[in-house]
N, C-alpha and C positions, 0 to 999 in steps of 0.2 A: 504493500500499499504506500503510495506517494505521500510525502510529508514535506512541508515547508513552513517558514516562519514569517510573521508580520514583524518586519525589522524595526518598526517604531516601538512596538511593545517589547521587543528584545532590548532596545536602548533604554526604555523605561525600567526594565528589570535590573539593568546595570545601575541606573540611578538609585533605585531602591536599595540595592546591595551596597553601593558606596555610602549613601546616607546612613545605612545601618552600621557600617564600619565606623564612621565618624562618631555616631551615637555611642557605640561601644567604647571607643577611646574616652569620650567625655564621661560616660557613666562609670568607667573604671576609676577615674579620678574621684568621683563622688564616693564610690565604695571604699577606696583607699584612704580618703580623708576623713570619713565618718568615724566619730568617736562613740556616739550613741546610735542605736538603731541600725547598726551595720547590716543586720539581717534583712531589714526592710529595704534597704538600698540594693542589696543583692537580689531580692525578689523583683524590685522595680526594674533593675538592669536586665534581668533574665526575661522578663516580660517584653521589654522594649526590643532587645537584641533578638530574641527568639522569634517574636512576631515579625520583625523586619525581615529575617532570613526566610521565614515561612512565606511571607508576602511576596518576596522576590521569586520564590519557587512557583507560586501559583500564577504570578504574572507571566513567568516563563511558560507555564502550562497553557495559559490563554493565548500566548503568542504562537503556539503550535497549531498549524492549520492541517487538518485531515479531511478527507472527502466524506466523513461521517460526523454527526454531532458529538462533541465531547461533553460528557457528563461525569459527575463524581458522587461517590457515596458519602453522605454527610458525616456519619460517625467515623469513617476512616479518615476523612479530611480533618475532623476535630482531633483525632488521635495524632495525626502528623503534626498539628500545631502544638499539642502538649508535649510531644517529644522534643520539638525545637526549643521550647521554653525550658524544659527540664535540663537538657544538655548545656544550654546557655547558663543556667543557674550553677551547674557543676563547674563550668569555666570560671565564672566570676567568683565563686567560693574559693577555687584554688589560688587565684591571684589576689585575694582580698588583702593579704599582708606581705606579699612578695612571691617569688617564683623560685622553686628548687627543681633541679633536673628531673628527679624521680617523679614528683607530683605533676610537673609540667608535661612529661611524656605520657603519663597515665591519663591526665585530663585531656590531652590532645587525642589519644586513642579513643576515649570515651565520647568526646565531641564528634570525632570523625564518624564513629559508629552511629551516633544519633543523627548526624546530618544525612548519612546514607539511608537510615531508617525513615527519616522524614521524607527524603526525596523519593526513594523507591516505594515507600508507603503511599505517597501522594500519587505515584503512577498506578499503584495497585487499586487506588480509590476509583479509577475508571472502570475496574471490574470487567476486563475484557477476556479474562480466562486464558485459554491457549492462543488467543489472537495477539497477545503481546509477549514477546521473548526478547532476550538480550544477547548482544555479541560479548562473549566472555572477556576478550582483551580490553575493549573499551570500558566494560563494567568495572574491571579491576583498576584500570587507569583512573576512573572516576573516584574510586575508593582511595587510591593514593593521593589524588588531588585534595580530597576531603581532609585527609590527615595533615598534609602539608599546609593547607589553608587554616585548619584548626590550630596547629602549632604556631604558625606565623601570627595569627590573630591574637593569641594569648601573649606572645612576646611584644607585639606592637602595642597592644593596649596597656602593657605594663611599662614599657620604655618611654612612651610619649605622654604619660598621664600628667606630669607636672610641668610640661613645657608651655610657658605663658607668653613669650615674646612673639613677634611677628613671624620670625623664623620657625618657631615652634608651631604656630598656626598653619603655616605652609606645610610643615613636615606632617602635621595631623591630616591635612587635606590630601597630601600625597599618599600617605599610608592608607587612608580610607579608600582611595582609588585603587590601590594595590589589593586591598581586602575585597573590594567590590569585584575586581577582575578575577580573584581567586574563587570566590563564591559562584559567580556566574560561569566561570570555566568549569567548575565541577558539575553544575546543573546541566549545561549544554553538552558536556562530555557524556554524562549519563543519558541525556536525551538521544545523542548520536548512537548510543549502545542499543537503544530500543528499536526493535523490528516489529512492525504491525503487519500481520498476515492479511492477504486479500480477504475481504468479507468480514473483517473484524469489526466489532461494534461494542459500544458501552452498554452495560446492563440497563435494561428498562426500568429497574427498580431504584436506580440512582436518584437521590433526592435533589441534588444540585444540578438542575438541568438547563438552566438559562445562563448565558454568558454574562448578563448584567449581574447575576448573583455572585459569580466568581470575581468579577471586577469590583463589586462592592466590598468583598472580603479583602481584596488587595488594597483598595483605597483606605479601608479602615486600618490595615496594617501600616500603610504609609503615614497615616495621621498619628497612630500611636508612637512610631519612631520619631516623627517630627516633634510632637509634644514632649517626648522624653529628652530629645536633644535640647530643646529650649530649657527644659528644667535643669539639665546638666550644666548649661551655660550660665545659670544663675548662681554665681559663686559668692 
């Protein structure tokens, strides 16, 4: 089955990913500087960052153009969001007071596993059954990118947390773009691994059957990340 992408939506997915990366850097500063209620800030950061990554994923899914309607199972979609928030929380918890090699590698592996579960769980939400399979090489490359992106994100969010001069702002913006590229790279590599067989179709029982519904979810995700970013900038 032929597939192609709406390039405007692909670009928007990159914008969401980069905005999420910048928000993650700023929220890390909040978490690290918090004397009281550190746990509350970790939860807030996890909700913002996880929702942003999840929103980028579904914008990438909306960008996918197939010759059949694309729909999603609502509960599986919700589960993919919860996974994204959970693994983000693990990452922020690990870097709350600093980064050690062992905990960094463990958290990177857990985050990568969560990102892959979120991504491929989101793909499973289409419930195509045998109509959707994956190329093994590209699948494992996407897993490797997920690990590298998770490890880099944890380090970047830690290293740049206290940079306040204009050079620091530029560094944060550049790092956010790098993180955005890594996240979108993992997503579209995973999408390239997907093979849709002729005659494949989404389950008629899927609850999220309208494109505007998915777009509404993504717009909500973008709003959450944007509001969290403004919150993080209030120093």
